[in-house]
DSSP file (Angstrom, degrees, kcal/mol; ACC not computed):
  #  RESIDUE AA STRUCTURE BP1 BP2  ACC     N-H-->O    O-->H-N    N-H-->O    O-->H-N    TCO  KAPPA ALPHA  PHI   PSI    X-CA   Y-CA   Z-CA
    1    1 A M              0   0    0      0, 0.0     2,-0.1     0, 0.0     0, 0.0   0.000 360.0 360.0 360.0 136.8    9.8   12.6    7.1
    2    2 A N     >  -     0   0    0      1,-0.1     4,-2.3    71,-0.0     5,-0.2  -0.363 360.0 -94.2 -90.6 176.6   10.0    9.2    8.7
    3    3 A E  H  > S+     0   0    0      1,-0.2     4,-2.7     2,-0.2     5,-0.2   0.872 122.7  50.6 -58.6 -41.4    7.8    6.2    8.0
    4    4 A N  H  > S+     0   0    0      2,-0.2     4,-1.8     1,-0.2    -1,-0.2   0.885 110.2  49.0 -68.4 -37.8    5.3    6.9   10.8
    5    5 A E  H  > S+     0   0    0      2,-0.2     4,-1.4     1,-0.2    -1,-0.2   0.910 113.9  46.9 -66.0 -41.8    4.8   10.6    9.7
    6    6 A I  H  X S+     0   0    0     -4,-2.3     4,-2.3     1,-0.2     3,-0.2   0.924 110.4  52.5 -64.1 -44.5    4.2    9.5    6.1
    7    7 A S  H  X S+     0   0    0     -4,-2.7     4,-2.8     1,-0.2     5,-0.2   0.852 103.4  57.9 -64.3 -33.6    1.8    6.7    7.1
    8    8 A K  H  X S+     0   0    0     -4,-1.8     4,-2.0     2,-0.2    -1,-0.2   0.913 109.1  45.0 -61.5 -42.1   -0.3    9.2    9.2
    9    9 A I  H  X S+     0   0    0     -4,-1.4     4,-2.2    -3,-0.2    -2,-0.2   0.906 112.4  51.5 -68.3 -41.6   -0.8   11.3    6.1
   10   10 A I  H  X S+     0   0    0     -4,-2.3     4,-2.3     2,-0.2    -2,-0.2   0.936 109.9  49.6 -59.9 -46.6   -1.6    8.3    4.0
   11   11 A V  H  X S+     0   0    0     -4,-2.8     4,-2.3     1,-0.2    -1,-0.2   0.916 109.8  51.1 -60.3 -43.9   -4.2    7.1    6.5
   12   12 A N  H  X S+     0   0    0     -4,-2.0     4,-2.2     1,-0.2    -1,-0.2   0.886 110.0  49.8 -61.1 -38.6   -5.8   10.5    6.6
   13   13 A K  H  X S+     0   0    0     -4,-2.2     4,-2.7     2,-0.2    -1,-0.2   0.877 108.2  53.4 -67.7 -37.0   -6.0   10.5    2.8
   14   14 A C  H  X S+     0   0    0     -4,-2.3     4,-2.7     2,-0.2     5,-0.2   0.913 109.0  49.2 -63.4 -42.0   -7.6    7.0    2.9
   15   15 A F  H  X S+     0   0    0     -4,-2.3     4,-2.7     2,-0.2    -2,-0.2   0.933 111.8  49.3 -59.7 -46.0  -10.2    8.3    5.3
   16   16 A Q  H  X S+     0   0    0     -4,-2.2     4,-1.7     2,-0.2    -2,-0.2   0.922 113.4  45.2 -60.3 -46.7  -10.9   11.3    3.0
   17   17 A I  H  X>S+     0   0    0     -4,-2.7     4,-3.3     2,-0.2     5,-0.5   0.925 113.8  49.0 -64.3 -45.5  -11.2    9.1   -0.1
   18   18 A H  H  X5S+     0   0    0     -4,-2.7     4,-1.9     1,-0.2    -2,-0.2   0.895 110.1  51.5 -63.8 -40.2  -13.4    6.5    1.7
   19   19 A N  H  <5S+     0   0    0     -4,-2.7    -1,-0.2    -5,-0.2    -2,-0.2   0.856 117.5  40.1 -63.4 -34.2  -15.7    9.3    3.0
   20   20 A S  H  <5S+     0   0    0     -4,-1.7    -2,-0.2    -5,-0.2    -1,-0.2   0.925 131.1  21.7 -80.7 -47.4  -16.0   10.7   -0.5
   21   21 A L  H  <5S-     0   0    0     -4,-3.3    -3,-0.2    -5,-0.2    -2,-0.2   0.761  91.6-153.2 -96.1 -28.1  -16.4    7.6   -2.6
   22   22 A G     << -     0   0    0     -4,-1.9     3,-0.4    -5,-0.5    -1,-0.1  -0.132  34.3 -51.4  76.9 178.4  -17.5    4.9   -0.1
   23   23 A P  S    S+     0   0    0      0, 0.0    87,-0.2     0, 0.0    57,-0.1  -0.314 101.5  60.4 -81.7 168.5  -16.9    1.2   -0.4
   24   24 A G        +     0   0    0      1,-0.3     2,-0.1    57,-0.1    86,-0.1   0.417  69.1 117.3 100.9  -0.6  -17.6   -1.1   -3.3
   25   25 A L  S    S-     0   0    0     -3,-0.4    -1,-0.3    84,-0.1    84,-0.1  -0.446  72.4 -82.8 -92.1 171.9  -15.5    0.3   -6.2
   26   26 A L    >>  -     0   0    0     -2,-0.1     4,-1.4     1,-0.1     3,-0.9  -0.369  35.4-117.3 -69.9 151.5  -12.6   -1.4   -8.0
   27   27 A E  H 3> S+     0   0    0      1,-0.2     4,-2.8     2,-0.2     5,-0.2   0.877 113.7  62.2 -54.7 -39.4   -9.1   -1.4   -6.4
   28   28 A S  H 3> S+     0   0    0      1,-0.2     4,-2.4     2,-0.2    -1,-0.2   0.820  99.8  53.6 -61.0 -31.5   -7.9    0.5   -9.4
   29   29 A V  H <> S+     0   0    0     -3,-0.9     4,-2.3     2,-0.2    -1,-0.2   0.937 111.8  43.7 -67.9 -46.5  -10.2    3.5   -8.6
   30   30 A Y  H  X S+     0   0    0     -4,-1.4     4,-2.8     2,-0.2     5,-0.2   0.888 113.8  51.9 -65.8 -38.8   -8.9    3.7   -5.0
   31   31 A E  H  X S+     0   0    0     -4,-2.8     4,-2.6     2,-0.2     5,-0.2   0.944 111.2  46.2 -62.9 -47.9   -5.3    3.3   -6.2
   32   32 A E  H  X S+     0   0    0     -4,-2.4     4,-2.2    -5,-0.2    -2,-0.2   0.909 115.1  47.5 -60.7 -43.1   -5.7    6.1   -8.8
   33   33 A T  H  X S+     0   0    0     -4,-2.3     4,-2.5     2,-0.2    -2,-0.2   0.913 113.5  46.4 -67.7 -44.1   -7.4    8.4   -6.3
   34   34 A L  H  X S+     0   0    0     -4,-2.8     4,-2.7     2,-0.2     5,-0.2   0.908 111.7  51.8 -66.3 -41.1   -4.8    7.8   -3.5
   35   35 A F  H  X S+     0   0    0     -4,-2.6     4,-2.5    -5,-0.2     5,-0.3   0.929 110.8  48.9 -59.2 -45.2   -1.9    8.3   -5.9
   36   36 A Y  H  X S+     0   0    0     -4,-2.2     4,-2.1    -5,-0.2    -2,-0.2   0.938 112.3  47.9 -58.3 -48.7   -3.5   11.6   -7.0
   37   37 A E  H  X S+     0   0    0     -4,-2.5     4,-1.0     1,-0.2    -2,-0.2   0.904 113.9  46.2 -62.2 -42.7   -3.9   12.7   -3.4
   38   38 A L  H  <>S+     0   0    0     -4,-2.7     5,-2.2     1,-0.2     3,-0.3   0.900 113.7  46.6 -71.2 -40.7   -0.4   11.8   -2.4
   39   39 A T  H ><5S+     0   0    0     -4,-2.5     3,-1.6    -5,-0.2    -1,-0.2   0.838 107.5  58.6 -69.1 -30.5    1.3   13.4   -5.4
   40   40 A N  H 3<5S+     0   0    0     -4,-2.1    -1,-0.2    -5,-0.3    -2,-0.2   0.793 101.9  54.8 -65.2 -27.8   -0.9   16.5   -4.9
   41   41 A E  T 3<5S-     0   0    0     -4,-1.0    -1,-0.3    -3,-0.3    -2,-0.2   0.292 125.0-108.5 -86.1   8.6    0.7   16.6   -1.4
   42   42 A K  T < 5 +     0   0    0     -3,-1.6     2,-0.3     1,-0.2    -3,-0.2   0.714  67.3 151.8  71.1  24.0    4.1   16.6   -3.2
   43   43 A F      < -     0   0    0     -5,-2.2     2,-0.8     1,-0.0    -1,-0.2  -0.622  52.3-119.3 -79.6 144.6    5.1   13.1   -2.1
   44   44 A N        +     0   0    0     -2,-0.3    27,-3.7     2,-0.0     2,-0.4  -0.785  47.4 175.3 -80.8 111.8    7.4   11.2   -4.4
   45   45 A C  E     -A   70   0A   0     -2,-0.8     2,-0.4    25,-0.2    25,-0.2  -0.930  24.8-159.6-125.3 145.2    5.2    8.2   -5.3
   46   46 A Q  E     -A   69   0A   0     23,-2.1    23,-2.4    -2,-0.4     2,-0.4  -0.988  13.4-154.3-122.1 134.3    5.6    5.3   -7.6
   47   47 A R  E    S-A   68   0A   0     -2,-0.4    21,-0.2    21,-0.2    20,-0.2  -0.906  71.3  -5.5-114.6 135.0    2.6    3.3   -8.8
   48   48 A Q  E    S-     0   0A   0     19,-2.1     2,-0.4    18,-0.7    -1,-0.2   0.882  83.6-178.2  52.5  43.6    2.6   -0.3  -10.0
   49   49 A K  E     -A   66   0A   0     17,-1.1    17,-2.5    -3,-0.3     2,-0.3  -0.599  24.3-128.5 -76.6 125.7    6.4   -0.4   -9.6
   50   50 A G  E     -A   65   0A   0     -2,-0.4    15,-0.2    15,-0.2    12,-0.1  -0.579  22.2-161.7 -73.9 132.7    7.8   -3.7  -10.6
   51   51 A I  E     -A   64   0A   0     13,-3.0    12,-2.5    -2,-0.3    13,-1.4  -0.973  12.6-133.6-119.1 124.1   10.1   -5.2   -8.0
   52   52 A P  E     -     0   0A   0      0, 0.0     2,-0.4     0, 0.0     9,-0.2  -0.336  11.3-146.4 -74.3 158.8   12.6   -7.9   -9.0
   53   53 A V  E     -A   60   0A   0      7,-2.2     7,-3.5     2,-0.0     2,-0.5  -0.982   4.7-148.1-122.9 137.0   13.1  -11.1   -7.0
   54   54 A V  E     +A   59   0A   0     -2,-0.4     2,-0.4     5,-0.2     5,-0.2  -0.930  20.9 172.8-107.5 126.1   16.5  -12.9   -6.7
   55   55 A Y  E >  S-A   58   0A   0      3,-2.6     3,-2.0    -2,-0.5    -2,-0.0  -0.990  71.0 -13.9-135.0 123.4   16.4  -16.6   -6.3
   56   56 A N  T 3  S-     0   0    0     -2,-0.4    -1,-0.1     1,-0.3     3,-0.1   0.898 128.4 -55.2  50.0  45.2   19.5  -18.8   -6.4
   57   57 A D  T 3  S+     0   0    0      1,-0.2     2,-0.6    -3,-0.0    -1,-0.3   0.617 113.3 123.5  64.0  14.7   21.5  -15.8   -7.7
   58   58 A I  E <   -A   55   0A   0     -3,-2.0    -3,-2.6     2,-0.0     2,-0.7  -0.930  55.8-143.9-106.6 123.3   19.0  -15.5  -10.6
   59   59 A K  E     -A   54   0A   0     -2,-0.6     2,-0.7    -5,-0.2    -5,-0.2  -0.767   8.5-161.2 -89.9 116.3   17.4  -12.1  -10.9
   60   60 A M  E     -A   53   0A   0     -7,-3.5    -7,-2.2    -2,-0.7     3,-0.3  -0.876  13.1-145.7 -96.7 115.4   13.8  -12.3  -12.0
   61   61 A E  E    S+     0   0A   0     -2,-0.7     2,-0.6     1,-0.2     3,-0.2   0.789  85.5  37.5 -57.3 -34.1   12.9   -8.9  -13.3
   62   62 A L  E     +     0   0A   0      1,-0.2    -1,-0.2   -10,-0.1     3,-0.1  -0.788  56.5 150.4-126.5  92.1    9.3   -8.9  -12.1
   63   63 A G  E    S-     0   0A   0    -12,-2.5     2,-0.3    -2,-0.6    -1,-0.2   0.864  76.1 -27.8 -82.1 -40.2    8.7  -10.6   -8.8
   64   64 A F  E     -A   51   0A   0    -13,-1.4   -13,-3.0    -3,-0.2     2,-0.5  -0.973  56.7-115.5-163.4 169.5    5.7   -8.4   -8.0
   65   65 A R  E     -A   50   0A   0     -2,-0.3     2,-0.4   -15,-0.2   -15,-0.2  -0.978  24.1-141.7-117.7 123.0    4.2   -5.0   -8.5
   66   66 A A  E     -A   49   0A   0    -17,-2.5   -17,-1.1    -2,-0.5   -18,-0.7  -0.683   9.1-141.7 -80.9 132.7    3.8   -2.7   -5.6
   67   67 A D  E    S-     0   0A   0     -2,-0.4   -19,-2.1     1,-0.3     2,-0.3   0.983  81.4 -10.3 -57.7 -59.7    0.5   -0.7   -5.8
   68   68 A I  E     -AB  47  76A   0      8,-1.5     8,-3.2   -21,-0.2     2,-0.5  -0.987  58.1-164.7-143.7 132.4    2.1    2.5   -4.4
   69   69 A I  E     -AB  46  75A   0    -23,-2.4   -23,-2.1    -2,-0.3     2,-0.5  -0.983  17.1-154.2-113.9 125.6    5.5    3.2   -2.9
   70   70 A V  E >>  -AB  45  74A   0      4,-3.0     3,-2.5    -2,-0.5     4,-1.8  -0.883  68.6 -23.5-108.1 122.6    5.6    6.5   -1.0
   71   71 A E  T 34 S-     0   0    0    -27,-3.7    -1,-0.2    -2,-0.5   -26,-0.1   0.741 108.4 -77.1  54.7  27.4    9.0    8.3   -0.6
   72   72 A D  T 34 S+     0   0    0    -28,-0.3    -1,-0.3     2,-0.2     3,-0.1   0.802 127.9  81.7  52.5  31.2   10.8    5.0   -1.0
   73   73 A K  T <4 S+     0   0    0     -3,-2.5    30,-0.9     1,-0.3    29,-0.5   0.610  82.0  44.0-131.8 -30.8    9.8    4.3    2.6
   74   74 A V  E  <  -Bc  70 103A   0     -4,-1.8    -4,-3.0    28,-0.1     2,-0.5  -0.981  59.3-152.6-130.4 129.3    6.2    3.0    2.7
   75   75 A I  E     -Bc  69 104A   0     28,-1.9    30,-2.9    -2,-0.4     2,-0.6  -0.864  10.3-159.2 -97.1 132.2    4.4    0.4    0.6
   76   76 A V  E     -Bc  68 105A   0     -8,-3.2    -8,-1.5    -2,-0.5     2,-0.6  -0.959   4.2-167.9-112.2 117.8    0.6    0.8    0.2
   77   77 A E  E     - c   0 106A   0     28,-2.8    30,-2.7    -2,-0.6     2,-0.4  -0.931  12.3-154.9-106.5 117.9   -1.2   -2.4   -0.8
   78   78 A I  E     + c   0 107A   0     -2,-0.6     2,-0.3    28,-0.2    30,-0.2  -0.780  16.0 174.7-102.3 134.6   -4.8   -1.6   -1.8
   79   79 A K  E     - c   0 108A   0     28,-3.3    30,-2.6    -2,-0.4    31,-0.3  -0.926  23.5-169.0-130.4 156.6   -7.6   -4.1   -1.7
   80   80 A S        +     0   0    0     -2,-0.3     2,-0.3    28,-0.2   -53,-0.2  -0.579  46.1 132.3-141.4  74.1  -11.4   -3.9   -2.3
   81   81 A V        -     0   0    0      1,-0.1    29,-0.2    -2,-0.1     3,-0.2  -0.792  69.9-108.9-126.4 162.9  -12.5   -7.3   -1.0
   82   82 A E  S    S-     0   0    0     -2,-0.3     2,-0.3     1,-0.2    -1,-0.1   0.902 101.7  -7.0 -59.2 -42.3  -15.1   -8.6    1.3
   83   83 A A  S    S-     0   0    0     28,-0.0    -1,-0.2    -3,-0.0     2,-0.2  -0.982  76.3-106.8-154.6 143.8  -12.5   -9.4    4.0
   84   84 A L        -     0   0    0     -2,-0.3    24,-0.0    -3,-0.2    22,-0.0  -0.510  37.0-147.5 -69.0 138.3   -8.8   -9.4    4.2
   85   85 A A    >>  -     0   0    0     -2,-0.2     3,-1.5     1,-0.1     4,-1.0  -0.706  26.2-107.7-103.7 158.3   -7.3  -12.9    4.2
   86   86 A P  H 3> S+     0   0    0      0, 0.0     4,-2.0     0, 0.0     3,-0.3   0.833 118.0  63.7 -53.0 -33.1   -4.1  -14.1    6.0
   87   87 A V  H 3> S+     0   0    0      1,-0.2     4,-2.6     2,-0.2     5,-0.2   0.819  94.5  60.0 -63.9 -30.0   -2.4  -14.2    2.6
   88   88 A H  H <> S+     0   0    0     -3,-1.5     4,-1.9     2,-0.2    -1,-0.2   0.903 107.0  45.8 -64.0 -40.5   -2.8  -10.5    2.1
   89   89 A F  H  X S+     0   0    0     -4,-1.0     4,-2.2    -3,-0.3    -2,-0.2   0.915 114.5  47.6 -67.2 -43.9   -0.8   -9.8    5.3
   90   90 A K  H  X S+     0   0    0     -4,-2.0     4,-2.5     1,-0.2    -2,-0.2   0.891 109.2  55.1 -63.8 -40.3    1.9  -12.3    4.3
   91   91 A Q  H  X S+     0   0    0     -4,-2.6     4,-2.2     1,-0.2    -1,-0.2   0.938 110.2  44.2 -58.6 -49.5    2.1  -10.9    0.8
   92   92 A L  H  X S+     0   0    0     -4,-1.9     4,-2.3     2,-0.2    -1,-0.2   0.891 111.8  52.7 -67.3 -39.1    2.8   -7.4    2.1
   93   93 A L  H  X S+     0   0    0     -4,-2.2     4,-2.3     1,-0.2    -1,-0.2   0.908 109.5  50.1 -62.1 -40.6    5.3   -8.6    4.6
   94   94 A T  H  X S+     0   0    0     -4,-2.5     4,-2.6     2,-0.2    -2,-0.2   0.910 108.4  52.5 -63.0 -42.1    7.1  -10.4    1.8
   95   95 A Y  H  X S+     0   0    0     -4,-2.2     4,-1.9     1,-0.2     6,-0.3   0.912 109.7  49.6 -58.4 -43.1    7.1   -7.2   -0.3
   96   96 A L  H  X>S+     0   0    0     -4,-2.3     4,-1.8     1,-0.2     5,-0.9   0.921 111.9  47.7 -63.2 -43.8    8.7   -5.4    2.6
   97   97 A K  H  <5S+     0   0    0     -4,-2.3    -2,-0.2     1,-0.2    -1,-0.2   0.909 111.7  49.7 -64.8 -42.0   11.4   -8.0    3.1
   98   98 A L  H  <5S+     0   0    0     -4,-2.6    -1,-0.2     1,-0.2    -2,-0.2   0.842 119.1  37.5 -66.8 -33.4   12.2   -8.1   -0.6
   99   99 A T  H  <5S-     0   0    0     -4,-1.9    -1,-0.2    -5,-0.2    -2,-0.2   0.654 103.7-126.0 -91.6 -16.9   12.5   -4.3   -0.9
  100  100 A G  T  <5 +     0   0    0     -4,-1.8    -3,-0.2     1,-0.3    -4,-0.1   0.555  61.5 143.5  79.1   7.6   14.1   -3.8    2.5
  101  101 A L      < -     0   0    0     -5,-0.9    -1,-0.3    -6,-0.3    -2,-0.1  -0.424  44.3-148.2 -78.9 159.8   11.4   -1.3    3.4
  102  102 A K        +     0   0    0    -29,-0.5    21,-2.6     1,-0.2     2,-0.4   0.668  69.1  45.9-105.8 -19.9   10.2   -1.2    7.0
  103  103 A L  E     +cD  74 122A   0    -30,-0.9   -28,-1.9    19,-0.2     2,-0.4  -0.984  52.0 175.7-135.6 135.9    6.5   -0.2    6.8
  104  104 A G  E     -cD  75 121A   0     17,-2.7    17,-2.9    -2,-0.4     2,-0.5  -0.982  16.9-148.9-131.9 147.5    3.5   -1.2    4.7
  105  105 A L  E     -cD  76 120A   0    -30,-2.9   -28,-2.8    -2,-0.4     2,-0.6  -0.976   5.6-159.5-116.2 124.5   -0.1   -0.2    4.9
  106  106 A L  E     -cD  77 119A   0     13,-3.0    13,-2.3    -2,-0.5     2,-0.5  -0.919  16.5-171.3-101.5 118.0   -2.7   -2.8    3.8
  107  107 A V  E     -cD  78 118A   0    -30,-2.7   -28,-3.3    -2,-0.6     2,-0.8  -0.945  15.3-170.4-122.0 116.4   -5.9   -0.9    3.0
  108  108 A N  E >   -c   79   0A   0      9,-2.5     3,-0.6    -2,-0.5   -28,-0.2  -0.892   1.6-175.2-103.9 104.8   -9.2   -2.6    2.3
  109  109 A F  T 3   +     0   0    0    -30,-2.6   -29,-0.2    -2,-0.8   -84,-0.1   0.532  69.8  82.4 -76.0  -5.7  -11.6    0.1    0.9
  110  110 A N  T 3   +     0   0    0    -31,-0.3     2,-0.3   -87,-0.2    -1,-0.2   0.048  68.6 106.6 -91.3  28.4  -14.5   -2.3    0.9
  111  111 A E  S <  S-     0   0    0     -3,-0.6     3,-0.2     1,-0.1     6,-0.1  -0.791  74.5-131.4-102.0 147.7  -15.3   -1.9    4.6
  112  112 A A  S    S+     0   0    0     -2,-0.3     2,-0.5     1,-0.2    -1,-0.1   0.898 107.0  34.5 -62.3 -39.5  -18.2    0.1    5.9
  113  113 A L  S >  S-     0   0    0      1,-0.1     3,-1.8    -3,-0.0     4,-0.4  -0.976  79.2-149.7-116.1 118.8  -15.8    1.9    8.2
  114  114 A I  G >  S+     0   0    0     -2,-0.5     3,-1.7     1,-0.3     4,-0.4   0.793  93.1  70.2 -60.6 -28.0  -12.4    2.4    6.7
  115  115 A K  G >  S+     0   0    0      1,-0.3     3,-0.6     2,-0.2    -1,-0.3   0.813  95.9  54.8 -60.0 -27.4  -10.7    2.2   10.1
  116  116 A N  G <  S+     0   0    0     -3,-1.8    -1,-0.3     1,-0.2    -2,-0.2   0.654 107.3  51.0 -76.8 -15.3  -11.6   -1.5   10.1
  117  117 A G  G <  S+     0   0    0     -3,-1.7    -9,-2.5    -4,-0.4     2,-0.6   0.370  88.3  95.2-103.3   4.0   -9.8   -1.9    6.7
  118  118 A L  E <   +D  107   0A   0     -3,-0.6     2,-0.4    -4,-0.4   -11,-0.2  -0.863  47.3 171.7-102.4 122.0   -6.5   -0.2    7.7
  119  119 A K  E     -D  106   0A   0    -13,-2.3   -13,-3.0    -2,-0.6     2,-0.5  -0.995  22.6-145.0-132.1 133.3   -3.6   -2.5    8.8
  120  120 A R  E     -D  105   0A   0     -2,-0.4     2,-0.5   -15,-0.2   -15,-0.2  -0.828  13.5-168.5 -95.0 132.3    0.0   -1.7    9.5
  121  121 A I  E     -D  104   0A   0    -17,-2.9   -17,-2.7    -2,-0.5     2,-0.4  -0.988   8.9-162.4-120.9 127.8    2.6   -4.3    8.6
  122  122 A V  E     -D  103   0A   0     -2,-0.5     2,-0.4   -19,-0.2   -19,-0.2  -0.861  17.5-164.0-117.4 149.1    6.1   -3.7    9.9
  123  123 A N  S    S-     0   0    0    -21,-2.6    -2,-0.0    -2,-0.4   -20,-0.0  -0.841  82.1 -39.3-127.8  90.1    9.5   -5.2    8.9
  124  124 A N              0   0    0     -2,-0.4   -21,-0.1     1,-0.1   -22,-0.1   0.866 360.0 360.0  59.4  40.0   12.0   -4.5   11.7
  125  125 A L              0   0    0    -23,-0.3    -1,-0.1   -24,-0.0   -23,-0.1   0.440 360.0 360.0 -86.8 360.0   10.7   -1.0   12.3
């Protein structure tokens, strides 16, 4: 499965979760629920995976933690905030560059309509 096929399933699961739970919960609740749904679909997922950063040939073991990485192809960054800020987009793009992955989904579950909270971020896709 390629990145776009995987992302379509992730987006559908986000719609399903949002329709069931609605907005206003903690990010950790949405993360746990999405992780459950994706692993239930037999996707290889990693949750809160630490990603190292290399700076001046020094490897820093924990540069950041990815909320969910699906099939080693798509990073899902989950938010539950009033509004996405420009830094959220930059953060996910940086994660993609550091990992060499090409597609990220920024999902803000705190929207009345989840379609308004779904953003695709690409890195040379």
